[in-house]
TIMAR-285042 format. One record per residue (C-alpha): residue in three letters; x, y, z. Coordinates in steps of 0.001 Angstrom, whole numbers, padded with zeros to 6 digits, always signed. Layout:
ALAXYZ
...
% end
This chain:
UNK+163087+018145+105040
UNK+159440+017550+105816
UNK+157568+019399+103429
UNK+155883+021711+105783
UNK+158961+023288+105346
UNK+159811+022331+102080
UNK+156543+024534+100949
UNK+157647+027607+103194
UNK+160954+027210+102566
UNK+159642+027857+098450
UNK+157470+030597+099324
UNK+159753+032029+100805
UNK+162617+031610+097694
UNK+158897+032625+095628
UNK+158935+036010+098577
UNK+155382+034461+098470
UNK+152690+035888+100920
UNK+149947+033181+102124
UNK+147955+036094+100436
UNK+149308+035053+097309
UNK+149551+031822+097494
UNK+145699+030974+098847
UNK+144498+033636+095952
UNK+146143+031115+093457
UNK+145188+028072+094792
UNK+141953+029601+095258
UNK+141173+029075+099104
UNK+141584+032115+101966
UNK+144354+033488+103746
UNK+143659+032062+107225
UNK+142757+027750+105432
UNK+146211+028271+103894
UNK+147970+028765+107320
UNK+145916+026804+109223
UNK+146854+023859+106680
UNK+150413+025007+107335
UNK+150821+025294+110995
UNK+148531+023643+112436
UNK+150775+021048+113647
UNK+148042+019105+111532
UNK+148908+016466+108842
UNK+146889+017671+105351
UNK+145725+015820+103197
UNK+147929+014760+100750
UNK+145486+016761+097495
UNK+145780+019865+099839
UNK+149854+019362+099801
UNK+149441+019330+095656
UNK+147416+022188+095271
UNK+149861+023874+097760
UNK+152796+021996+095135
UNK+150832+023748+092326
UNK+150288+027072+093598
UNK+154347+027206+094124
UNK+154471+025447+090691
UNK+155867+022080+091873
UNK+154861+019634+090385
UNK+155426+016121+092824
UNK+156635+013276+090907
UNK+156295+009437+092090
UNK+159891+007845+091208
UNK+161529+004402+091851
UNK+163612+004234+093706
UNK+164659+000250+093046
UNK+165572+000669+089178
UNK+162599-002215+088937
UNK+160556-001569+084975
UNK+159160+002387+084689
UNK+156252+003796+086628
UNK+153554+004926+083380
UNK+152183+008927+083410
UNK+148472+006971+083391
UNK+149274+004834+086346
UNK+150725+007725+088122
UNK+147534+009946+087247
UNK+145012+007129+088188
UNK+147382+006361+091977
UNK+147005+010684+092338
UNK+143424+010749+091785
UNK+142879+008203+093975
UNK+144964+010023+096976
UNK+143115+013207+095979
UNK+139522+012038+096958
UNK+140466+009707+099668
UNK+141900+012238+101815
UNK+144678+010770+102960
UNK+147437+012149+104915
UNK+150540+012790+102903
UNK+152642+012015+105146
UNK+150999+008429+104916
UNK+151216+008496+100902
UNK+154694+009181+101649
UNK+154857+005961+104136
UNK+152931+003801+102129
UNK+155401+005377+098683
UNK+158969+004181+100701
UNK+157350+000357+101620
UNK+157273+000275+098176
UNK+160157+000825+097087
UNK+158931+004480+095856
UNK+159853+007714+096894
UNK+158788+011629+096188
UNK+160150+014145+094491
UNK+158836+017905+093949
UNK+160326+019511+090463
UNK+159916+022752+089991
UNK+158133+023394+086950
UNK+159824+024534+083716
UNK+158605+028359+082975
UNK+156859+028692+078845
% end
């Protein structure tokens, strides 16, 4: 499943409208709709922001059972990817080539 389909499915499961999600992430409904529906490649930072609005964390998993990646390394990677405005698809492909995968993980309500 591609990331846009995943987001739309999660919005549906949570009965969240574009208006509700846009307000939660600090953007307009029109801007959010354009990001998800105009066949563009939303950048990695935008996808992370949308997932966060859905209470979903993005996790980097090591597919090769090598040494675990530290939380600091992951945080640093996410910060750089967000700032450089790289597309989500490019990040996903890059990590896959290195033996990693992106996983969506629903946050536990505390």
